[in-house]
C-alpha positions in Angstrom: 7.2 19.5 63.2 7.2 15.8 62.2 3.5 16.0 61.6 3.7 19.1 59.4 6.6 17.5 57.4 4.5 14.4 56.9 1.5 16.4 55.7 3.7 18.4 53.2 5.4 15.2 52.0 2.1 13.5 51.5 0.7 16.5 49.6 3.7 16.5 47.3 3.2 12.8 46.6 -0.4 13.4 45.8 0.5 16.3 43.5 3.1 14.2 41.7 0.6 11.3 41.3 -2.0 13.7 39.9 0.4 15.2 37.4 1.4 11.7 36.2 -2.3 10.8 35.9 -2.9 13.8 33.7 0.1 13.3 31.5 -0.8 12.1 28.0 0.1 8.5 27.4 2.9 7.7 25.0 2.2 4.1 23.9 0.0 2.9 21.2 -1.2 -0.5 19.9 -2.2 -0.4 16.2 -4.2 -3.3 14.8 -3.3 -4.6 11.3 -4.9 -7.4 9.4 -1.9 -9.0 7.7 1.5 -10.0 9.1 4.3 -9.0 6.7 6.5 -11.8 5.2 9.5 -9.7 6.4 10.3 -6.1 7.1 12.4 -5.0 4.1 10.2 -2.7 1.9 12.9 -2.9 -0.9 12.5 -6.7 -1.3 8.8 -7.5 -1.5 5.6 -6.4 -3.0 3.7 -7.0 0.2 1.8 -3.9 1.4 1.9 -5.2 4.9 5.6 -4.3 5.1 5.1 -0.6 4.2 2.1 -0.4 6.5 4.5 -0.9 9.4 7.8 0.6 8.3 7.1 3.4 5.8 8.0 6.8 7.4 8.3 5.2 10.8 11.5 3.1 10.3 12.6 3.9 6.8 12.7 7.1 4.8 13.4 8.0 1.1 14.7 11.1 -0.6 11.1 12.2 -0.9 7.9 11.0 0.8 4.2 10.9 -0.1 2.2 13.0 2.4 -1.3 12.3 3.8 -2.9 14.1 0.8 -0.8 12.4 -1.8 1.6 15.3 -2.3 5.3 14.9 -2.7 7.3 16.3 0.3 11.0 16.5 1.2 12.3 13.7 3.4 16.0 12.8 3.5 16.5 15.3 0.7 15.8 18.8 2.1 15.7 20.3 -1.4 16.4 19.5 -5.1 17.1 21.2 -8.4 16.0 19.9 -11.8 17.8 20.8 -15.0 16.0 22.5 -17.8 15.8 19.4 -19.9 14.2 17.5 -17.0 16.9 14.8 -16.9 19.2 15.8 -14.0 18.0 16.0 -10.4 20.5 17.3 -7.8 19.4 16.5 -4.3 20.7 18.4 -1.2 20.6 16.0 1.7 19.9 16.8 5.4 23.0 16.9 7.6 23.5 15.1 10.9 21.3 12.1 9.9 22.3 8.7 11.3 21.0 5.2 10.8 19.6 3.4 13.8 22.9 1.5 14.2 24.8 4.7 14.6 26.3 4.8 11.2 26.2 8.1 9.3 23.8 8.7 6.4 25.3 10.4 3.3 25.3 10.6 -0.4 27.0 7.2 -0.8 24.1 5.5 0.9 21.7 7.1 -1.7 24.0 5.9 -4.5 24.2 2.4 -3.0 20.4 2.2 -2.7 19.5 3.4 -6.1 22.2 1.4 -7.9 21.1 -1.7 -5.9 17.4 -1.2 -6.8 18.1 -0.9 -10.5 20.8 -3.6 -10.8 20.3 -6.6 -13.0 20.0 -8.9 -10.0 17.8 -6.6 -8.1 15.0 -8.2 -6.0 13.1 -4.9 -5.7 9.4 -5.6 -6.5 9.1 -2.2 -8.2 12.4 -2.3 -10.1 10.6 -0.4 -12.9 10.5 2.7 -10.7 14.3 3.0 -11.2 14.4 2.1 -14.9 14.8 5.7 -16.1 17.9 6.3 -14.1 21.1 6.4 -16.1 23.7 7.4 -13.5 23.9 8.2 -9.8 26.8 10.4 -8.5 27.7 11.2 -5.0 29.0 14.7 -5.6 29.9 15.3 -2.0 28.6 13.8 1.3 25.5 15.9 1.2 24.8 16.1 -2.5 23.6 13.5 -5.0 23.1 14.0 -8.7 20.8 11.6 -10.5 20.8 11.7 -14.3 17.9 10.1 -16.1 17.9 8.5 -19.6 14.8 10.5 -20.5 12.7 13.0 -18.6 10.3 11.3 -16.2 7.3 13.3 -15.0 6.7 11.1 -11.9 10.3 10.8 -10.8 10.1 12.7 -7.5 6.8 10.8 -6.7 8.4 7.5 -7.5 11.3 8.3 -5.1 8.6 8.6 -2.4 7.5 5.0 -2.7 8.3 2.5 0.1 10.4 0.5 -2.5 12.7 3.6 -2.8 13.6 4.1 0.9 17.3 4.6 1.6 19.2 1.7 3.1 22.9 1.4 4.2 25.3 -1.1 2.7 26.4 -2.1 6.2 22.9 -3.3 7.2 20.9 -3.8 4.0 21.2 -7.6 4.0 19.7 -7.8 7.5 16.7 -5.6 7.0 14.2 -8.5 6.5 14.5 -9.5 10.2 16.2 -6.5 11.9 15.4 -3.4 9.9 17.7 -0.4 10.2 16.6 2.9 8.8 16.8 6.6 9.5 13.3 7.2 10.8 11.9 8.5 14.1 11.2 5.0 15.4 13.6 2.1 15.8 12.8 -1.6 15.5 12.4 -3.3 18.9 11.1 -6.8 18.4 8.9 -9.1 16.3 6.9 -11.9 17.9 6.0 -13.9 14.7 2.3 -14.3 14.3 1.6 -11.7 17.0 3.1 -8.2 16.8 5.9 -6.0 15.6 7.1 -3.5 18.2 8.8 -0.1 17.6 10.4 2.3 20.0 11.2 6.0 19.7 14.6 6.8 18.2 16.3 9.1 20.7 18.8 10.2 18.1 16.4 11.1 15.4 17.5 13.9 13.1 14.1 15.5 12.6 11.3 16.6 14.9 10.8 14.0 17.7 7.6 11.9 17.7 5.2 12.0 20.6 4.9 8.2 21.0 7.6 6.3 22.9 6.4 2.9 22.0 4.2 1.6 19.1 3.1 -2.0 18.6 1.6 -3.3 15.3 -0.6 -6.2 16.4 -1.8 -8.8 13.9 -5.6 -8.9 14.1 -6.8 -10.8 11.1 -10.6 -10.5 11.2 -13.6 -8.8 12.7 -14.2 -11.6 15.2 -10.9 -10.7 16.8 -10.8 -7.0 16.0 -14.2 -6.0 17.6 -13.4 -7.3 21.1 -9.8 -6.0 20.9 -11.1 -2.5 20.2 -13.9 -2.5 22.7 -11.7 -3.8 25.5 -9.0 -1.2 24.7 -6.3 -3.8 24.0 -6.0 -2.2 20.5 -6.5 1.5 20.3 -6.4 2.1 16.6 -7.3 0.2 13.4 -6.2 2.3 10.4 -7.9 -0.2 8.2 -10.4 -2.1 10.3 -12.0 -5.5 9.5 -15.2 -4.2 10.9 -17.6 -6.7 9.5 -21.3 -6.0 10.4 -20.4 -3.9 13.5 -19.7 -0.6 11.8 -23.0 1.1 13.0 -22.4 -0.1 16.6 -18.9 1.4 16.6 -20.0 4.6 15.0 -22.6 5.1 17.8 -19.9 4.6 20.5 -18.5 8.0 21.6 -15.2 6.4 22.7 -14.2 6.0 19.1 -13.7 7.9 15.9 -14.7 6.4 12.6 -13.2 7.8 9.4 -14.2 6.3 6.0 -11.5 7.4 3.5 -10.0 6.6 0.2 -7.2 4.2 -0.6 -5.2 3.4 -3.7 -6.5 -0.1 -3.5 -7.9 -1.2 -6.8 -9.5 -4.5 -6.1 -9.5 -6.7 -9.1 -10.3 -10.2 -10.3 -6.8 -10.8 -11.7 -6.8 -12.8 -15.0 -3.8 -14.7 -16.4 -4.0 -13.2 -19.9 -1.2 -15.5 -21.2 -3.0 -18.7 -20.4 -5.8 -20.4 -22.4 -8.7 -19.7 -22.5 -8.0 -16.3 -20.9 -5.8 -15.2 -23.8 -9.1 -15.0 -25.7 -10.6 -11.4 -25.5 -14.1 -12.8 -25.8 -13.6 -15.0 -22.7 -12.4 -12.0 -20.7 -15.3 -9.9 -21.9 -17.7 -12.7 -20.9 -16.2 -12.7 -17.4 -16.6 -8.9 -17.3 -20.3 -9.2 -18.2 -20.8 -11.9 -15.6 -19.6 -9.8 -12.6 -22.3 -8.1 -10.5 -20.2 -5.6 -8.6 -22.8 -4.5 -6.0 -23.2 -8.2 -5.0 -19.4 -8.7 -4.8 -18.9 -5.5 -2.7 -21.7 -6.6 -0.3 -20.2 -10.1 -0.1 -16.8 -8.7 0.6 -18.2 -6.7 3.5 -17.5 -3.2 2.1 -20.8 -1.5 1.5 -19.0 1.8 1.3 -16.7 0.8 -1.6 -17.1 2.6 -4.9 -17.2 0.5 -8.1 -14.4 0.8 -10.6 -14.3 0.0 -14.3 -10.5 0.3 -14.8 -7.3 0.2 -12.7 -7.6 3.8 -11.3 -8.7 5.4 -8.1 -11.9 7.5 -8.2 -10.1 9.9 -5.9 -7.7 10.9 -8.7 -8.7 13.9 -10.7 -7.9 12.0 -13.9 -10.3 9.2 -13.1 -12.8 8.1 -15.8 -16.0 6.1 -14.8 -15.8 3.1 -17.1 -18.1 0.8 -15.1 -20.5 0.7 -18.0 -17.9 -0.7 -20.5 -19.1 -4.2 -19.8 -22.4 -4.0 -17.8 -23.7 -6.9 -15.9 -25.4 -9.2 -18.5 -25.1 -13.0 -17.9 -26.9 -13.7 -21.2 -24.4 -11.6 -23.1 -21.6 -13.4 -21.2 -22.9 -16.8 -22.3 -23.1 -15.6 -25.9 -19.5 -14.5 -25.8 -18.3 -17.8 -24.3 -20.1 -19.7 -27.1 -18.5 -17.4 -29.7 -15.1 -18.1 -28.1 -15.6 -21.8 -28.5 -16.9 -22.6 -25.0 -20.6 -23.1 -25.3 -20.6 -25.4 -22.3 -18.2 -23.3 -20.3 -15.0 -24.6 -18.7 -13.2 -25.3 -15.4 -10.6 -23.1 -13.9 -9.0 -22.2 -10.5 -9.4 -19.2 -8.3 -6.6 -18.6 -5.9 -7.6 -16.4 -2.9 -5.2 -14.7 -0.4 -6.3 -14.2 3.2 -8.0 -10.8 3.3 -11.8 -11.0 3.7 -12.3 -8.9 0.5 -10.7 -11.8 -1.4 -12.0 -14.9 0.5 -15.6 -13.6 1.0 -15.7 -11.7 -2.3 -14.2 -14.7 -4.1 -17.2 -16.9 -3.0 -19.5 -14.4 -4.7 -17.4 -14.2 -7.9 -17.3 -18.0 -8.1 -21.1 -18.2 -7.8 -21.5 -15.5 -10.5 -19.1 -17.2 -13.0 -20.8 -20.6 -12.3 -24.0 -19.1 -13.7 -22.4 -18.6 -17.1 -20.7 -22.0 -17.1 -17.3 -21.2 -15.7 -16.8 -23.7 -12.8 -14.1 -22.4 -10.4 -12.2 -24.4 -7.9 -11.4 -22.1 -5.0 -7.9 -22.5 -3.6 -7.2 -20.5 -0.4 -3.5 -19.5 -0.2 -1.5 -17.6 2.4 0.3 -14.4 1.4 3.7 -16.1 1.0 2.1 -18.6 -1.3 0.3 -16.0 -3.3 3.5 -14.0 -3.8 5.4 -17.0 -4.9 2.7 -18.8 -7.0 0.7 -15.9 -8.4 2.8 -12.8 -8.4 6.2 -14.4 -9.1 5.6 -17.6 -11.0 2.3 -16.6 -12.7 1.0 -20.1 -11.7 -2.7 -19.3 -11.6 -5.9 -18.8 -13.7 -7.8 -16.2 -11.6 -7.2 -14.5 -8.3 -8.6 -11.6 -6.3 -6.3 -9.0 -4.9 -6.2 -5.3 -4.0 -3.4 -3.4 -5.6 -2.5 -0.7 -3.0 0.5 0.8 -4.7 0.0 4.5 -5.5 -1.1 5.4 -9.0 0.1 2.2 -10.5 -1.7 1.8 -13.8 1.8 1.5 -15.5 2.1 -2.1 -14.3 0.0 -3.0 -17.3 2.9 -2.0 -19.5 5.3 -4.5 -17.9 6.1 -7.5 -20.0 7.0 -9.7 -17.0 4.0 -8.7 -14.8 1.8 -11.5 -13.5 -1.2 -10.5 -15.7 0.8 -11.6 -18.8 -0.8 -8.7 -20.7 0.8 -7.0 -23.6 -0.6 -4.2 -25.8 1.8 -2.0 -27.8 -0.7 0.9 -27.9 -1.0 0.9 -24.1 2.8 0.8 -23.7 3.1 3.8 -26.0 0.7 5.7 -23.8 2.7 4.9 -20.7 6.0 5.7 -22.4 4.7 9.1 -23.4 3.3 9.6 -19.9 6.8 8.9 -18.4 8.4 11.8 -20.3 5.5 14.2 -19.9 5.4 16.7 -17.1 2.5 19.0 -18.1 -0.4 18.1 -15.7 -3.2 18.5 -18.3 -1.4 16.3 -20.8 -0.7 13.7 -18.1 -4.3 13.6 -17.2 -5.3 13.0 -20.8 -2.8 10.2 -21.1 -4.1 8.6 -17.9 -7.6 8.7 -19.2 -6.6 7.0 -22.5 -4.7 4.3 -20.5 -7.8 3.6 -18.4 -9.9 3.1 -21.5 -7.5 0.8 -23.2 -7.3 -1.7 -20.4 -11.0 -1.5 -19.7 -11.9 -2.3 -23.3 -9.3 -5.1 -23.3 -11.0 -6.5 -20.2 -7.5 -7.3 -18.9 -8.9 -8.0 -15.4 -12.2 -7.9 -13.7 -12.2 -4.4 -12.2 -14.3 -4.7 -9.1 -14.1 -1.9 -6.5 -11.8 0.6 -4.8 -10.9 -0.6 -1.3 -12.2 1.8 1.2 -10.2 2.8 4.2 -12.4 2.3 7.3 -10.3 3.8 10.1 -11.4 3.3 13.7 -9.5 4.6 16.7 -9.7 6.0 20.2 -11.3 9.5 20.2 -8.4 10.8 22.2 -5.9 10.0 19.4 -4.8 12.6 16.9 -2.7 12.5 13.8 -3.7 9.2 12.1 -4.3 9.4 8.3 -7.9 9.4 7.1 -6.9 8.4 3.5 -4.2 6.1 2.2 -2.5 7.8 -0.8 0.3 5.3 -0.2 0.7 2.1 1.8 1.4 3.5 5.2 0.4 3.8 8.8 2.5 6.9 9.4 2.8 7.5 13.2 5.1 10.6 13.0 2.3 13.0 14.0 0.2 10.7 16.2 -0.3 11.7 19.8 -2.8 11.3 22.7 -4.8 14.2 23.9 -6.4 14.6 27.4 
């Protein structure tokens, strides 16, 4: 009998072990290039924050889905008044923040009032400028009244800058973020990784992953071995370098080349001499050889752009020929502007390879027409402080990954220092227009104005080169918003 029991017991152990071996894994390490300055999406313009916390930790009234569509989130539904000025949101019930406090209409009112307040530190404060009043009608109902109709209001409420936070925890979200999402913050090893764990009390559909780590992997030299060894199983935006063909031929991995909202530009300080001279900016535009810059930046798949608009958008206009590559014409324009011998300037470059490597090519091209650039590498925190906040720069290279953000050119205090009343009028009209065809026409007009004004050097649309384990499902192929949404990600056998 003893022997039979031992055999049965051993078989049971083997069966259990086999079942465990077949069970799909529930952990994931995601590689990201940039470390965020902090983890509060309502207090910084850094895309690296949203790439970790959007939809995973924090949620808004609405959300932007994987195809760029507006979807319900904390608001399960809404009604809009006939005049387009009053939005009444019905909130989900039973929602709690990660610290156990209840989510209700007062949290929505707090968040929206805080974002639009005079002393707001929200990097996209303009998103909330149309709001006149916010009223918590009852715990599950919020009424938002706008000063004027705003065609993109529901879309705007889906940005990372509009996620809902609680008054009890808002001040601590930079280091210990507390949201309502399906994942909770676990830890942050500065310089290394941010770790999330599944929220057992999540109000919606539970996620498949129990643990997710966002590991900082800044370049191809580190990313390739991390992927090949299995230390990192997914790079939603991989710094692949020259190894793309090698990875594409490896059946262990899936490679998806998608679209982003990342308009990559040579930012120009329009409020500073000599860049306040249109002819100088036009000269710069004629001096830029986009294919060379794209190759130098390591993105052979990137489409060229001639304005601040994604080619994936149905309202896109190809304006790359507005100022074709023509160094001789560029020199003529500099001479007409009073700079026959050129001039010296600075080029501040943040860490991403598209900026550092692309910047070397841009500097070489401008040197050919007499503009001698001193390259100044800066870290992201320095870039945000010096360039974005204080406008202390001549030129810079950056990818603007905020969704559909051509309206930034209408902001008086924006770091480009650009001001054109005609452009502002187009954007003001767009804000109060809901008809899709009319909105598309206005977007096209806006693109043409800033292209002709050569506000910035419009270079290319940042491609999304996603690489991940072939057994992973649910990662986004495109990036209609700054996000690495893990809510539908799971392992298959």
